N, C-alpha and C positions, 0 to 999 in steps of 0.2 A: 489749169483744169488736166490738162495733158497730160502732164506728169501724174496727177491722182490718178487717172486712169488708169494709165500703164503701171502703175503701183497696186493699184487693187487687180488687176490682170493677173500682174506676177504673182499676187498671193493667192489666186484663186487656182491657176495654172499647176500641172501634178510635176512634181519636185524630179530632175534626172537624178539625184545623189542615192546610192544604193541605202536601201534600209540596214542597219545591222543585224547580224545574226547572233540571238543567241541560244549555246550550245549546252544541252541539259544530259549531267551524265546517266548513264542507263542507274546507276546504279543508286543515284537518290530520286527515281521513282519510283513509286508505290511498288506494292506486289501486282497488282490488276492491273497496271499498265505496262510492267515486266513481261507479265505473260502474252501481249499481245504480238503479233502476228510481228509488227515493224518496230519491236524493240530490241536495243543491240544485242542482249546477252537474251540467249537460247535456252531452253528446257533442258538439253543434254549436259550444255556447259553449266549450268547451275547446280546440278547433279553432281558433278565432278570438283565443284567447287566445298561444296558440302561435305564429299567423302575426304577432300584434300585437308580442308578444316575442320573435321570434327571425328569421322572415324577414323582415319591412317595416324593420326597423334595414338590414338587409343588400342588399339590394331599394334603398335611399337612399344608402346608401354605394356601391353600384356606379353609380347613375346620377349622383352628385357626381363620380367618377372622371371617368366618361367625360366630362362638362361640361368637366371641368377640364381632359384632357387633350386635346379637341377647341383650348380654347382656348390652351391653350400651344402647339400645332401650327399654330395662324393666326398665334399671336403671333410665332413664330419664321421661317415663310416669308413675313411681311412683313419680320422685322429682315432675315431673310437677303436679300431682293430688294434693300432699302434699302442693304445695308452693298456690295453687289454692283454698284449703281450708282454709289453713291460712288466704291469702287474704281476702276470705268470712268472717271468724268469724273475724275480726279486723274490717272490715266494719259493720258487725251488733253490735259489741260493741262500735263502734265510734258512731251510731245512737240512740243506746239505751242511749248514754250519753247525746246526745241532746234531747232525748225525753224517759224521764224516764218514765211516765207514758205509753207507749206502749209495747202491748204483743207480737208482732212480725211484719214483716216489710215483702212487698209486692212491686216487680217492676213494677213500671206504666210504661205505653208505651206512648211516649213522640210522643201527636199527632200534635205538632205545630211547628212551624222553633225557632231551639233554640240553635242559636250561643255561642259554648263554654259549651255546657252544657253537663254532663257524662252520670249523672243517676239520676233518682226520683224514689223515694220509697213512700209508703203510711204506715202507722199503720193500724193494723188491725182489732185495734177496736177502729181510729178513734181519735185517739189523735194526728194528724197530718202528715205533710210531709215532706218526708229529700230531698234535690235537692244537688248534687255535681256538680259542676262547676267550672271552672277554667279563669284567667287573665293570658296573657304572660305579665311575668317579665322580669329583669335585665338577669337573668341565665336560663329561660326556663318557664313551665308552674307553677303557683302559683295556687292550688285548694284547694279548701273550701268545707265545707259542712253544709249547711244552714237550720237549721229546722225551720218550718213555724209550730204554734198552731192552735187548732180547731175557735180562734178568728182573722186567717188570719195573725196576727203577726208574727214578730221574735221572735224564743223562744228560738235561740242557735247556734251559728257557732262556727267549729271549721276548723282550716285552719291545711292542710295535711303538710305532708311533702315536701321541696320543693330543687332546686339548687342554691336558691339565695346568696348573701354575708353572711359567716358566721359573727355571728355578730353584720351586719346591717341589708342588706336585709329580711334574715332568719327571723328575729325579729318578722314578722307577724305570723310566726307559734312556735315560742317557749316564745312569750311575751304573757299569759292567758291578762291582760289587755286590751289590742287591741281588740281580739275576743269579749271580753266581752262585750265590749260600744256596740254592736251591738243588743245586745239582750233587746227586749219589744219594739223595733223600727216598728215603720209599714211596709207592703212588700210593698215599692215603691222605685223608682229608687233614690239614693243617689250621692250627690256629695262629693268630697275632701272637702272640708270648715265644709262637713257634721260630720266629723271625725277627730279623734286624728291621722295624720297619724306622720311615723318617719320623725326625721328629719335627712337628708342624706339618706335617704332610700325612695322617689318620688316614681321613678318608680317602687319598689317592694308594696308600700302603695297601688298604684293609680292598678296596679294586682290585691291584695287581695280585693279593693272595686269592681272591676272590675266582680270578682266573685261571690260575692255575688249579685252584681246587676245582673247579667246572669240569677243566681238562682231566682233571686227576680220575673225576668223580666217572667220566663216558670210558675212560680206557678200565677203568677196573670194571664196570657193570658189562660192558662190552668185550672187552681181550681178553680181562685178567681172569675171568671165570673161564674161558675156554680154556687158558695156561694151565690152570689149575686142574683142572679134568682132564689135559693131556696127561701132564706128571701123576695124577692119579690110577690111570689108565696105563702105562707103561709098563709093557713085561721087562723085568729084571734082567740083565744077562745071565745065562747061564753059566759062565767061566768065573763068576764072583762066588760060585757054593765051594 
C-alpha cells in the first residue's frame, strides 16, 4: 500500500526535467506576426531584403542594357562611317579608271528628269563627266558607270556588281569585252542590235544597255546642249581670215 501511495505522489509531483523549447524561425511566421515588436526581423530589415531581392537586380539589368545599347550604337556609327568611306573610295577609283586624265571629281546636281540615274560627277579639270545609272535585269538592278570625254563621246563604261545569274547574266560585269565595246561610241541612244549581246542572257544585256542609254540621255540633255550652245556662240579667231 505504501508503495502505491509513493507512486501516486511521484506522478502528481512537478517534474524537475526541463521542458523542450521549440524555436520558430521568423521567416515561417505569418506577416501579421512578423510585424509584432517581438519578431526577430524588423521592418527596416524587411525593406532591405526586398530591395536586395527585387529592386537591385532590376537596376543592374537596366544599367547593363543601357551600357550595351550605347556600345552597340557607337560601334554601329563607327562601322557605317567606315563603310561609307570605303564606298566613296571605290566610287572615286572607278571614275578615275574611266577618266584617267581627271584630277578630282565633284558631284553635279541633276536638274532634268532622269529616270534610272543614280548620280552624276564631273572632273574638276574638265576631263569629262561620269554618270551612274541602272537598268532592271533578271535578278535586280544592273548598274553601270558611263564616262563621257570632252568631245562628247563615250570614253568608257564600267558595269558594277549585280545579282544576275552567275556565269550567264552577270557576264555583263565580269566580261571586260562587253563594256569595252561602248568606248568611242557617240553619246546617243543605242539599240540591242548595235551591240554584241550575250546569247541566253537577253534580259541582262537589255538591262545593261538601258543603263548606258539612261546615262547618255542625261548627258545629252544636261551637258550636251551646253556644249552645243558654247560651240555655236564661240567667236572665230581673226587670225583665220
